[in-house]
Backbone bond lengths (Angstrom), bond angles and torsions (degrees), N, CA, C in turn:
res aa  C-N    CA-C-N  psi(-1)  N-CA   C-N-CA  omega(-1)  CA-C   N-CA-C  phi
1 M - - - 1.439 - - 1.530 110.38 -
2 I 1.315 116.45 -44.98 1.460 120.45 179.02 1.520 110.30 -65.35
3 D 1.337 116.80 -37.19 1.457 120.42 179.21 1.529 110.81 -65.62
4 M 1.329 117.46 -39.72 1.459 120.95 177.85 1.531 110.21 -64.21
5 F 1.329 116.93 -41.54 1.467 121.43 177.91 1.522 110.63 -62.67
6 R 1.326 116.44 -45.46 1.462 120.82 -179.94 1.523 110.82 -63.25
7 H 1.334 116.94 -41.69 1.457 121.28 179.61 1.538 110.58 -64.49
8 S 1.336 117.81 -40.87 1.463 121.17 178.49 1.524 111.23 -64.50
9 I 1.323 116.83 -40.78 1.468 120.55 178.46 1.527 110.24 -63.69
10 L 1.323 116.81 -42.37 1.465 119.90 179.28 1.526 111.33 -63.61
11 L 1.349 116.89 -42.72 1.461 119.55 178.09 1.527 111.10 -64.57
12 F 1.337 117.09 -38.57 1.463 119.81 178.69 1.518 110.98 -64.05
13 C 1.332 116.88 -43.72 1.466 120.68 -179.40 1.523 111.98 -65.52
14 K 1.325 116.87 -31.95 1.465 120.56 177.23 1.524 112.19 -80.56
15 G 1.347 117.20 -11.25 1.459 120.91 -179.10 1.509 113.31 82.09
16 K 1.335 117.62 22.93 1.460 121.07 -176.43 1.526 113.28 -115.47
17 L 1.322 118.40 10.93 1.461 120.44 -178.30 1.527 111.32 -83.81
18 F 1.323 117.39 -41.16 1.452 122.23 -177.99 1.518 110.01 -108.74
19 K 1.347 115.89 151.44 1.460 119.83 178.17 1.524 111.35 -69.73
20 D 1.329 117.36 -39.46 1.464 121.67 -177.94 1.527 109.19 -121.92
21 L 1.323 116.34 88.24 1.457 121.79 -176.32 1.530 111.88 -64.68
22 N 1.325 117.34 -32.64 1.468 120.46 179.21 1.522 110.98 -62.93
23 K 1.341 116.77 -40.32 1.459 120.74 178.49 1.529 110.57 -64.91
24 V 1.327 117.29 -40.22 1.460 121.59 178.87 1.521 110.11 -62.03
25 M 1.306 117.18 -47.85 1.457 120.80 -179.24 1.532 111.39 -64.93
26 M 1.326 117.23 -37.32 1.447 120.96 177.66 1.535 110.35 -63.24
27 L 1.324 117.31 -42.07 1.458 120.86 179.63 1.529 111.98 -68.70
28 V 1.321 117.12 -36.89 1.468 120.90 177.30 1.525 110.06 -64.08
29 V 1.324 116.63 -46.11 1.465 120.76 179.31 1.529 110.37 -64.80
30 F 1.330 117.30 -40.56 1.458 121.00 178.24 1.525 110.87 -60.53
31 G 1.324 117.23 -44.54 1.460 121.00 178.66 1.517 112.30 -64.03
32 A 1.321 117.15 -40.48 1.467 120.77 179.37 1.521 111.62 -67.75
33 V 1.322 117.09 -41.52 1.461 120.82 178.73 1.527 110.24 -66.01
34 L 1.320 116.79 -40.58 1.454 120.30 178.38 1.528 111.10 -63.20
35 A 1.320 117.13 -41.34 1.468 120.98 177.69 1.531 110.73 -63.92
36 A 1.327 116.90 -41.54 1.471 120.50 179.26 1.527 110.92 -65.30
37 L 1.323 116.71 -41.01 1.465 119.76 178.24 1.524 111.50 -65.14
38 M 1.331 117.12 -40.50 1.463 120.19 176.63 1.524 110.57 -62.24
39 L 1.323 116.47 -42.17 1.458 120.78 -179.90 1.525 111.13 -62.55
40 V 1.312 116.83 -46.79 1.466 120.95 -179.84 1.527 110.31 -63.94
41 A 1.318 117.35 -42.47 1.466 120.60 -179.72 1.525 111.11 -63.69
42 L 1.327 116.85 -42.60 1.462 119.61 179.64 1.525 111.96 -65.44
43 V 1.320 116.58 -39.29 1.467 119.84 178.56 1.531 110.19 -67.60
44 K 1.335 117.71 -39.35 1.465 121.32 178.61 1.527 111.44 -64.22
45 V 1.341 116.62 -33.11 1.460 121.07 178.95 1.522 110.77 -69.93
46 G 1.320 116.56 -25.73 1.453 119.67 177.28 1.520 114.42 117.81
47 V 1.309 117.22 11.15 1.462 121.45 178.13 1.525 108.24 -77.11
48 N 1.331 116.92 141.94 1.468 120.36 176.65 1.521 110.10 -56.97
49 M 1.327 115.91 148.78 1.466 120.93 -175.73 1.523 111.84 -58.20
50 W 1.326 118.43 -46.96 1.462 119.67 -175.69 1.524 111.12 -67.97
51 V 1.314 118.49 -31.94 1.470 121.39 176.09 1.530 109.40 -71.55
52 A 1.319 116.56 -40.67 1.465 120.80 178.98 1.528 110.87 -63.75
53 V 1.323 117.19 -39.47 1.466 120.65 177.96 1.525 110.14 -63.90
54 M 1.326 116.81 -43.22 1.463 119.89 179.78 1.531 111.60 -64.06
55 I 1.307 117.24 -42.75 1.466 120.82 -179.68 1.525 111.15 -67.81
56 A 1.326 116.98 -47.80 1.474 120.89 -178.35 1.524 111.17 -63.86
57 S 1.333 117.48 -42.39 1.466 119.03 -179.81 1.521 111.05 -70.47
58 G 1.318 117.72 -36.25 1.464 120.03 177.31 1.518 112.36 -65.04
59 L 1.325 116.30 -44.45 1.464 119.42 179.54 1.525 112.25 -68.58
60 S 1.327 117.18 -41.46 1.468 118.57 179.42 1.529 110.84 -70.59
61 G 1.325 117.78 -33.84 1.463 120.24 175.43 1.518 112.11 -66.46
62 A 1.330 116.36 -36.49 1.462 120.01 176.89 1.525 111.44 -70.65
63 L 1.316 117.40 -23.73 1.462 122.28 179.93 1.532 112.46 -79.24
64 Q 1.317 118.14 -24.29 1.464 121.71 -174.35 1.535 113.83 -57.62
65 P 1.328 120.62 -46.58 1.475 117.95 178.28 1.524 112.95 -60.36
66 R 1.315 117.09 -33.99 1.463 120.79 177.82 1.526 110.68 -68.20
67 L 1.333 117.29 -39.59 1.465 120.61 178.77 1.527 111.91 -67.64
68 F 1.332 116.42 -38.98 1.463 120.57 -172.27 1.522 113.66 -96.51
69 R 1.327 118.80 14.93 1.465 120.40 -174.08 1.531 113.44 -68.85
70 D 1.314 118.14 -25.05 1.474 120.44 -175.53 1.511 113.96 -105.27
71 L 1.336 118.08 13.08 1.460 119.69 -179.70 1.526 110.64 -73.33
72 K 1.298 115.36 142.06 1.464 121.82 179.44 1.521 109.25 -110.49
73 F 1.314 115.54 135.24 1.460 121.91 176.91 1.520 109.10 -96.46
74 Q 1.334 115.45 156.09 1.477 119.36 176.87 1.498 110.27 -87.12
């Protein structure tokens, strides 16, 4: 299991894990920006920072499988 994880990390770092690396990076940035916007919006509404972080990270984490559902591996 550890060897499979290490091999996947090495392929990712070399840029050979996904067929379209640009799409992967675009989706990662989109998810991070969406999480940051949710965090800022929640704080502006008046939610405590630690509660806003928990809500924004939970929602963006739940969104990740939906964003990455069509990725193709090599």
